[in-house]
C-alpha positions in Angstrom: -150.0 221.3 91.2 -150.2 220.7 87.5 -152.8 218.4 86.0 -150.2 215.8 85.0 -149.5 215.1 88.7 -153.0 215.1 90.1 -153.0 211.3 90.5 -149.7 211.3 92.3 -149.1 212.0 96.0 -147.8 215.5 96.3 -144.9 215.8 98.6 -143.5 219.2 99.7 -140.0 219.4 101.0 -138.9 222.5 103.0 -135.2 223.3 103.0 -135.0 221.7 99.6 -131.7 223.2 98.7 -129.9 221.9 101.8 -128.0 218.6 102.0 -131.1 216.5 103.1 -133.5 218.5 100.9 -131.5 218.0 97.7 -131.3 214.3 98.3 -135.0 214.1 99.1 -135.9 215.9 95.9 -133.7 213.7 93.8 -135.1 210.4 95.3 -138.7 211.2 96.0 -139.2 212.7 92.5 -138.9 209.2 91.1 -142.3 208.2 92.6 -144.1 211.3 93.9 -145.1 214.7 92.7 -142.5 216.8 94.5 -142.7 220.4 95.4 -139.3 221.8 96.4 -139.5 224.7 98.9 -136.7 227.0 99.9 -135.6 230.7 100.0 -133.1 230.7 97.1 -135.0 230.9 93.8 -131.8 230.4 91.7 -130.7 227.3 93.6 -134.3 225.9 93.5 -134.4 226.3 89.7 -131.1 224.4 89.3 -132.3 221.7 91.7 -135.6 221.1 90.0 -133.9 221.0 86.6 -131.4 218.4 87.8 -134.2 216.2 89.1 -136.3 216.2 85.9 -134.5 213.4 84.2 -135.6 210.8 86.8 -138.9 212.4 87.9 -142.3 210.8 87.2 -143.7 214.3 87.2 -141.7 217.5 86.8 -140.8 218.9 90.2 -142.3 222.2 91.2 -140.2 225.0 92.8 -141.9 227.3 95.3 -140.0 230.1 97.1 -140.7 230.5 100.8 -138.9 231.2 104.0 -140.0 229.1 107.0 -140.1 232.2 109.1 -142.8 233.7 106.8 -146.1 231.9 107.6 -148.0 233.5 104.7 -145.4 232.4 102.2 -145.4 228.9 103.6 -149.2 228.7 103.4 -149.0 229.5 99.7 -146.2 227.0 99.2 -148.1 224.2 100.9 -151.3 224.6 98.7 -152.2 221.2 97.2 -149.8 219.1 99.2 -150.6 215.7 100.7 -147.3 215.3 102.6 -144.9 217.8 104.1 -141.3 216.7 104.9 -139.9 219.5 107.0 -136.1 219.4 106.4 -135.4 223.2 106.7 -133.1 224.1 109.5 -130.1 226.1 110.6 -127.1 224.3 112.1 -124.3 226.8 112.5 -123.1 226.0 116.1 -121.7 229.5 116.6 -124.6 231.5 115.3 -126.9 233.7 117.3 -129.1 231.6 119.6 -132.3 233.6 118.9 -131.7 233.3 115.1 -131.3 229.5 115.5 -134.5 229.3 117.6 -136.5 231.5 115.2 -135.7 229.2 112.3 -135.6 225.7 113.9 -138.4 226.2 116.4 -140.4 229.1 115.0 -140.1 227.7 111.5 -141.5 224.4 112.6 -144.4 226.1 114.3 -145.1 227.9 111.0 -144.8 224.8 109.0 -147.3 222.9 111.2 -149.8 225.8 110.9 -149.4 226.0 107.1 -149.7 222.2 106.8 -152.9 222.2 108.8 -154.4 225.0 106.6 -153.4 223.0 103.5 -155.1 219.9 104.7 -152.1 217.6 104.4 -152.3 213.9 105.4 -148.9 213.6 107.1 -146.1 215.8 108.4 -142.6 214.3 108.6 -140.3 216.3 110.9 -136.5 215.9 110.5 -135.3 216.4 114.0 -132.0 215.4 115.5 -130.5 212.9 118.0 -129.1 215.9 119.9 -132.6 216.3 121.5 -131.8 213.3 123.8 -128.1 213.5 123.9 -127.2 216.5 126.1 -123.5 216.5 126.8 -123.3 213.1 128.6 -122.4 209.7 127.3 -125.2 207.6 125.8 -125.2 203.9 125.3 -127.8 202.2 123.0 -130.3 204.9 123.8 -133.8 204.4 122.3 -136.7 206.7 121.6 -138.1 206.4 125.1 -135.4 208.7 126.5 -136.8 212.1 127.6 -136.1 215.3 125.7 -133.1 217.1 127.2 -132.2 220.7 127.1 -128.4 221.1 127.2 -127.7 224.8 126.6 -126.5 224.2 123.0 -128.6 226.5 120.8 -129.1 224.0 117.9 -130.0 221.0 120.2 -132.3 223.1 122.3 -134.0 224.5 119.2 -134.8 221.0 118.1 -136.0 220.1 121.6 -138.4 223.0 121.5 -139.5 222.0 118.0 -140.3 218.5 119.1 -142.3 219.8 122.0 -144.7 221.2 119.4 -145.7 217.6 118.7 -146.6 216.8 122.4 -150.2 215.7 122.9 -150.8 218.9 124.9 -149.7 221.1 122.0 -150.6 219.1 118.9 -154.1 220.0 117.8 -153.8 219.4 114.1 -155.8 217.1 111.9 -152.9 215.4 110.1 -150.6 212.6 111.3 -147.0 213.2 112.1 -143.7 211.2 112.1 -140.5 212.4 113.6 -137.1 211.2 112.4 -134.0 211.8 114.5 -130.8 211.5 112.5 -127.3 211.8 113.9 -124.5 213.8 112.3 -125.5 213.7 108.6 -122.9 213.3 105.9 -122.9 212.9 102.2 -121.9 214.7 99.0 -122.4 218.4 99.4 -122.3 218.4 103.2 -121.5 221.9 104.4 -122.0 221.9 108.1 -119.5 219.9 110.1 -117.5 217.8 107.6 -115.6 220.7 105.9 -114.6 222.0 109.3 -113.3 218.6 110.5 -111.5 218.1 107.1 -109.8 221.5 107.4 -108.8 220.9 111.0 -107.2 217.5 109.9 -105.5 219.0 106.9 -104.0 221.9 109.0 -102.9 219.6 111.8 -105.2 221.2 114.3 -107.6 218.2 114.8 -107.2 216.1 117.9 -108.7 213.0 119.4 -110.2 212.9 122.8 -109.2 209.9 125.0 -107.9 208.2 121.9 -111.1 208.6 120.0 -112.4 205.4 121.5 -116.0 206.6 122.1 -118.9 205.8 119.7 -120.2 208.3 117.2 -123.7 208.6 115.6 -123.3 209.5 112.0 -125.8 208.8 109.2 -125.3 208.8 105.4 -127.8 211.2 103.8 -129.0 208.4 101.5 -130.0 206.3 104.5 -132.0 209.1 106.0 -133.8 209.6 102.7 -134.7 205.9 102.6 -136.1 206.2 106.1 -138.2 209.2 105.0 -139.5 207.2 102.0 -140.5 204.3 104.3 -142.4 206.6 106.6 -144.5 208.3 103.9 -148.1 207.3 104.4 -147.0 204.4 106.6 -149.8 204.2 109.2 -147.5 202.3 111.6 -145.2 205.3 111.6 -148.0 207.8 112.5 -147.4 209.5 115.8 -144.0 207.8 116.1 -140.4 208.9 116.7 -137.4 207.1 115.2 -133.7 207.2 115.8 -131.8 207.1 112.5 -128.1 206.3 112.1 -126.0 204.1 109.8 -126.4 201.3 112.3 -122.6 200.6 112.4 -120.6 200.8 115.5 -118.2 203.6 114.6 -115.6 205.1 116.9 -114.5 208.8 116.8 -111.1 207.6 115.7 -112.6 205.5 112.8 -114.5 208.6 111.7 -111.5 210.9 111.8 -109.3 208.2 110.1 -111.9 207.8 107.3 -111.9 211.6 106.7 -108.1 211.8 106.8 -107.7 209.0 104.4 -110.4 210.5 102.1 -108.6 213.8 101.8 -105.1 212.2 101.6 -103.8 213.6 104.8 -102.0 211.9 107.8 -104.3 210.4 110.4 -104.8 212.4 113.6 -102.2 211.6 116.3 -102.8 214.5 118.7 -104.7 213.3 121.8 -106.1 215.1 124.8 -108.0 213.8 127.9 -111.7 214.7 128.1 -111.3 216.1 131.6 -109.2 218.9 130.1 -111.1 219.4 126.8 -114.6 219.8 128.4 -113.8 222.9 130.6 -111.9 224.6 127.8 -115.0 224.2 125.5 -117.2 225.5 128.3 -115.0 228.5 128.9 -114.9 229.4 125.2 -118.6 229.2 124.8 -119.3 231.1 128.0 -117.0 233.9 126.8 -118.6 234.1 123.4 -122.2 233.6 124.3 -124.6 236.2 122.8 -121.7 238.1 121.2 -121.7 239.1 117.6 -118.7 237.7 115.7 -117.4 237.8 112.2 -117.8 234.7 110.0 -114.0 234.1 110.3 -114.2 234.2 114.1 -117.2 231.8 114.1 -115.4 229.4 111.9 -112.3 229.4 114.2 -114.3 228.9 117.4 -116.6 226.3 115.9 -114.2 223.5 117.0 -114.8 224.5 120.6 -118.6 224.4 120.2 -120.9 222.0 122.2 -121.6 220.3 118.9 -117.9 219.8 118.3 -117.5 218.5 121.8 -120.3 216.0 121.2 -118.8 214.8 118.0 -115.3 214.3 119.4 -115.7 213.5 123.1 -119.2 212.1 124.0 -120.2 208.5 123.6 -123.2 208.5 121.2 -124.7 205.1 121.1 -128.3 204.9 119.9 -130.6 202.1 119.1 -132.3 202.0 115.7 -134.2 198.8 116.4 -137.6 200.6 116.2 -136.8 201.9 112.7 -135.6 198.5 111.6 -138.9 197.0 112.8 -141.4 199.5 111.6 -139.7 201.2 108.7 -137.9 198.1 107.5 -134.7 200.1 107.9 -132.5 197.0 107.9 -128.8 196.6 107.0 -129.5 195.1 103.6 -131.1 198.3 102.5 -128.7 200.7 104.2 -125.4 202.0 102.9 -122.7 201.1 105.3 -120.5 203.8 107.0 -117.5 202.7 104.9 -119.3 202.9 101.6 -121.1 206.1 102.6 -117.8 207.8 103.5 -116.1 206.6 100.4 -118.8 208.2 98.3 -118.7 211.4 100.3 -114.9 211.8 100.3 -114.6 211.1 96.6 -117.2 213.9 96.1 -115.2 216.3 98.3 -112.0 215.5 96.3 -113.8 216.1 93.0 -115.2 219.4 94.3 -111.7 220.5 95.4 -110.2 219.6 92.0 -112.9 221.7 90.2 -112.3 224.6 92.6 -108.6 224.4 92.0 -109.1 224.3 88.2 -111.4 227.3 88.3 -108.8 229.3 90.3 -106.1 228.5 87.8 -108.1 229.7 84.8 
């Protein structure tokens, strides 16, 4: 770290060029000495430059792949805090690739953090670790980890197991945050696929879209991270993080349809029919190499897509409200978060259209 930031707490953010990472760099740079860590040097340079205007200390960019322990060890030098936001979320990608990044990358990050002598490690996990494929109602953090056969969810389960008392032998404290489906400006994982399906008329509700969903605006997740940093009450703790609003699948799809100016979804199928179809598609494509186009087409039949559309996802955030002061007055509501997000998507589409016309 530079001399100008020696009196500030140094916070390293892995996956800094992703949705969560970008938001963390922008916000935490206001009060901490931020080190942005990612694989793409060009994207890192742009990210750091964009954060300089509000930063108390010029953010530092360090190139490292979480699958490269030696590179991570170099990137973590001088850090006080590590926020591990790196991850791979493509539901149709190779299972071993997902595990190597999400589980293996976390193992490397823990080792590198220990060598660097950090004070705290904040793990960005996922509510999928306790969801499985069954309905959940007001589920809290005491629920057991559950392998469900979905590569992403299972990789996050295996990553969380690294923090079990039997496996955790590091000198620093840890905090685990479990967000739901994350949305916000620049989201590239699930929202574009749903938007495209709605725009093309391929999207459908399951059982009328009556079940609860578990989304979280990226800005709310960032505030939870900020509240957890060096918060001794959060040491060794796990927190569910959502917007805190009761939002049905239909409300989510309606908000997206309204945001992109398309008709609301009317197609509706029963869950008893949708579930076996998704299971058959996934069984037929398991461990098979596919083109990016094929992956994109089949993503709507993925276990993650089934969870988003057909599984009741009710989670309690009472613990976060109590310990992290994550209350409604400080959170952005689902309505406001979606308004911000969809306006951003519209603006991006207009820019893309303009560029194509030139």
